[in-house]
C-alpha positions as CSV (number, residue, x, y, z in Angstrom):
1,M,34.0,-251.3,27.2
2,N,35.9,-253.6,29.5
3,A,34.4,-256.9,30.5
4,V,34.4,-256.0,34.3
5,L,32.4,-252.7,33.8
6,E,30.1,-254.5,31.3
7,R,29.4,-257.2,33.9
8,I,28.7,-254.6,36.7
9,L,26.3,-252.6,34.5
10,A,24.5,-255.8,33.3
11,T,24.1,-257.2,36.8
12,E,24.0,-254.1,39.0
13,R,26.1,-256.2,41.4
14,V,29.8,-256.4,42.6
15,S,31.7,-258.9,44.4
16,D,34.6,-259.2,46.9
17,G,35.5,-262.5,45.7
18,S,33.2,-264.3,48.0
19,T,30.1,-262.4,48.4
20,S,27.9,-260.7,45.6
21,L,26.6,-257.4,46.7
22,P,24.1,-254.8,45.0
23,L,25.3,-251.5,43.8
24,R,24.0,-249.9,47.0
25,H,25.5,-248.3,50.1
26,P,26.0,-251.0,52.8
27,D,24.4,-248.7,55.5
28,F,21.7,-247.0,53.3
29,P,20.2,-249.7,50.9
30,A,18.1,-247.2,49.1
31,L,21.2,-245.2,48.1
32,R,23.0,-246.4,44.8
33,V,26.7,-245.8,45.0
34,A,27.9,-245.8,41.5
35,V,27.6,-243.4,38.5
36,D,25.0,-244.4,35.9
37,R,26.1,-244.9,32.3
38,E,25.3,-241.2,31.2
39,E,27.5,-240.0,34.0
40,G,30.3,-242.4,33.1
41,E,30.1,-241.4,29.5
42,L,30.4,-237.8,30.6
43,L,33.6,-238.6,32.4
44,Q,35.1,-240.4,29.4
45,Q,34.2,-237.5,27.1
46,A,36.0,-235.1,29.6
47,V,39.0,-237.5,29.5
48,A,38.9,-237.5,25.6
49,D,38.6,-233.6,25.4
50,I,41.2,-232.8,28.0
51,Q,43.6,-235.7,27.6
52,P,44.8,-235.5,31.2
53,R,48.2,-236.4,32.4
54,V,47.3,-236.3,36.0
55,S,43.7,-236.7,37.2
56,V,42.2,-236.9,40.8
57,E,39.1,-238.8,42.0
58,I,37.6,-238.2,45.4
59,G,35.6,-241.3,46.5
60,C,36.1,-244.6,44.9
61,A,33.6,-247.0,46.6
62,Y,33.0,-250.1,44.2
63,G,35.2,-248.4,41.6
64,V,32.7,-247.8,38.7
65,S,33.7,-244.4,38.0
66,T,37.2,-245.3,38.3
67,L,36.8,-248.0,35.7
68,Y,35.1,-245.5,33.3
69,I,37.9,-242.9,33.8
70,C,40.9,-245.4,33.5
71,E,39.4,-247.1,30.4
72,A,39.4,-243.7,28.8
73,L,42.8,-242.9,30.0
74,A,44.0,-246.3,28.4
75,T,43.1,-244.8,24.9
76,L,45.3,-241.7,25.2
77,P,48.7,-241.4,23.4
78,H,50.6,-240.6,26.5
79,A,51.1,-241.9,30.1
80,S,48.5,-240.9,32.5
81,R,48.4,-241.0,36.3
82,H,44.9,-241.2,38.2
83,I,45.2,-240.3,41.9
84,V,42.2,-242.0,43.7
85,I,41.4,-240.8,47.3
86,D,39.1,-243.0,49.5
87,P,39.9,-243.5,53.3
88,F,37.4,-246.3,53.4
89,Q,38.3,-248.6,50.6
90,S,39.7,-251.3,52.6
91,T,37.0,-251.1,55.4
92,Q,33.5,-249.9,54.3
93,W,33.9,-250.9,50.6
94,R,36.0,-254.2,51.2
95,G,38.6,-253.4,48.7
96,I,36.1,-254.0,45.9
97,G,37.1,-251.0,43.9
98,R,40.6,-251.8,43.8
99,R,39.8,-255.4,43.1
100,H,37.7,-254.3,40.0
101,L,40.6,-252.2,38.6
102,T,42.9,-255.1,39.0
103,D,40.6,-257.5,37.2
104,A,40.1,-255.1,34.4
105,G,43.9,-254.8,34.1
106,L,43.6,-250.8,34.7
107,D,45.2,-250.7,38.0
108,S,48.6,-249.6,36.6
109,F,47.1,-246.0,36.0
110,V,46.0,-245.6,39.8
111,D,48.0,-244.0,42.5
112,F,45.7,-244.9,45.4
113,R,45.6,-242.7,48.6
114,E,43.6,-244.4,51.3
115,D,43.3,-241.1,53.2
116,F,40.9,-238.4,53.9
117,A,40.5,-235.9,51.0
118,E,41.6,-232.9,52.8
119,L,44.7,-234.4,53.9
120,A,45.6,-236.0,50.6
121,L,44.8,-232.9,48.6
122,A,46.9,-230.7,51.0
123,S,49.8,-233.2,50.3
124,L,49.5,-232.9,46.5
125,L,49.5,-229.2,46.9
126,R,52.6,-229.3,48.9
127,D,54.4,-231.5,46.5
128,E,53.5,-229.0,43.7
129,V,51.4,-231.5,41.7
130,R,49.2,-230.1,38.9
131,I,46.2,-231.8,37.6
132,D,44.1,-231.6,34.6
133,L,40.8,-233.3,35.7
134,A,39.0,-234.0,39.0
135,F,35.9,-236.0,39.9
136,V,34.4,-235.2,43.2
137,D,32.2,-237.7,44.7
138,G,33.1,-238.2,48.3
139,W,31.4,-237.0,51.5
140,H,28.7,-234.6,50.3
141,T,28.3,-231.9,53.1
142,F,28.6,-228.4,51.9
143,D,31.7,-227.7,54.0
144,Q,33.4,-230.9,52.8
145,V,32.8,-230.4,49.1
146,M,33.8,-226.7,49.5
147,L,37.0,-227.6,51.2
148,E,37.8,-230.1,48.2
149,F,37.0,-227.5,45.7
150,Y,39.4,-225.0,47.5
151,F,42.2,-227.3,47.0
152,L,41.2,-228.6,43.5
153,N,41.2,-225.1,42.2
154,R,44.7,-224.5,43.4
155,L,45.8,-227.9,41.9
156,L,44.1,-227.4,38.6
157,R,45.7,-226.3,35.4
158,V,43.9,-223.7,33.1
159,G,41.7,-225.7,30.6
160,G,41.1,-228.4,33.2
161,V,37.8,-229.6,34.3
162,I,36.2,-230.5,37.7
163,V,33.2,-232.8,37.8
164,F,30.8,-232.9,40.6
165,D,28.6,-236.0,41.1
166,D,25.2,-235.6,43.0
167,A,24.9,-231.9,42.1
168,D,21.2,-232.1,42.5
169,R,22.0,-232.3,46.2
170,R,21.6,-228.8,47.7
171,S,24.9,-229.1,49.5
172,V,26.8,-229.9,46.5
173,N,24.7,-227.7,44.1
174,R,25.6,-224.6,46.4
175,V,29.5,-225.5,46.1
176,V,29.0,-225.4,42.1
177,R,27.1,-222.1,42.3
178,H,29.9,-220.7,44.3
179,A,32.6,-221.9,41.9
180,L,30.8,-220.5,39.0
181,T,30.9,-216.9,40.4
182,Y,34.8,-217.3,40.0
183,P,35.9,-215.3,37.0
184,S,38.0,-218.1,36.0
185,Y,35.3,-220.8,35.7
186,R,32.7,-221.7,33.1
187,L,30.0,-224.4,32.9
188,Y,31.5,-227.5,30.8
189,A,28.8,-230.0,30.7
190,T,25.9,-231.6,32.8
191,T,24.1,-234.8,32.6
192,G,20.9,-236.3,34.2
193,R,17.8,-234.4,35.6
194,P,17.7,-233.9,39.2
195,T,16.7,-237.0,41.1
196,R,15.3,-235.0,44.1
197,V,13.9,-231.3,44.7
198,S,13.5,-230.1,48.1
199,A,10.2,-228.5,49.4
200,A,12.2,-225.2,49.6
201,G,13.3,-225.7,45.9
202,R,9.7,-226.1,44.8
203,V,8.8,-223.0,46.7
204,R,11.6,-220.9,45.2
205,R,10.6,-222.3,41.6
206,A,6.9,-221.2,42.2
207,L,8.0,-217.7,43.5
208,A,10.3,-217.2,40.5
209,K,7.1,-217.2,38.2
210,L,5.7,-214.2,40.2
211,P,6.4,-210.5,39.6
212,P,9.5,-209.1,41.4
213,V,9.0,-209.1,45.1
214,A,12.4,-208.0,46.2
215,A,11.0,-205.7,49.0
216,I,9.3,-208.8,50.6
217,V,11.5,-211.7,49.6
218,R,15.3,-211.9,50.1
219,P,17.0,-212.1,46.6
220,D,18.6,-215.3,47.2
221,V,15.2,-217.0,47.7
222,L,14.5,-216.3,44.0
223,R,17.9,-217.5,42.7
224,R,17.0,-220.3,40.0
225,D,19.6,-222.9,39.9
226,W,17.6,-224.3,36.9
227,D,18.2,-221.1,35.0
228,L,22.0,-221.5,35.6
229,G,21.8,-224.9,34.0
230,I,23.5,-226.6,37.1
231,L,20.5,-228.4,38.8
232,A,21.7,-231.8,37.4
233,S,22.8,-235.0,38.7
234,C,26.4,-234.5,37.5
235,V,27.9,-231.1,36.7
236,A,31.3,-230.3,35.2
237,I,33.0,-226.9,35.3
238,R,36.2,-225.7,33.4
239,K,38.8,-223.5,34.3
240,I,39.4,-220.9,31.7
241,A,42.0,-218.7,33.2
242,D,44.4,-218.4,36.2
243,D,42.7,-217.6,39.3
244,R,43.6,-214.0,39.9
245,R,41.1,-212.9,42.5
246,T,42.4,-210.2,44.8
247,S,42.3,-210.4,48.7
248,G,38.9,-209.7,50.0
249,W,37.1,-210.9,46.8
250,D,33.6,-212.0,47.5
251,S,30.5,-212.9,45.5
252,D,26.9,-213.9,46.3
253,F,25.8,-217.3,45.3
């Protein structure tokens, strides 16, 4: 493990060169804004399995996940390009993620796009870029993550993997559920137990243990994410075939 990543993991702190900061969101101190060691290892295992030539990361912040990914890319026998998309790197995140990559000697792998994901991904699609790996860890509303998946699905080669961070959040989890209804996707890996379960989630879990009550309760209320194996802090799905859905295709999720 490179010295920069080791230091961050040991101290749980980062620096912009003059000020030391905890691995917390500047506006929401209770929120940690970096992948943990297990999630980082999942990213590195995906790199080792897929051996991507082009990868995409949405959301950089302090660059911990980027360090994990680029460290693994450095071990591959071929050149790799890692496209990082973060519209707030120079402002909210004070350039710390990019500084860490430079200090670790890994910045040569990175094609940094300080732009909004929907604009940067559309640009990649227009330029006919194809990718092998994507890590999604930007703005976590359902519509934003759904939009990002729409573009990533079109960019991703068969055999490639999309990793969703914070998939134990309902907004992200619903996107993963939707993606797994596509005939061309299968679950690849998960890591970590859910860090939060909503009151509605606890009710669904309790109802699911009762006899069938389809006439009383809507079927989607009894849908059990934990049975699908996707209620986890980090979930990766793999594209196993070209996306050949016909016009009008739809599926409950």
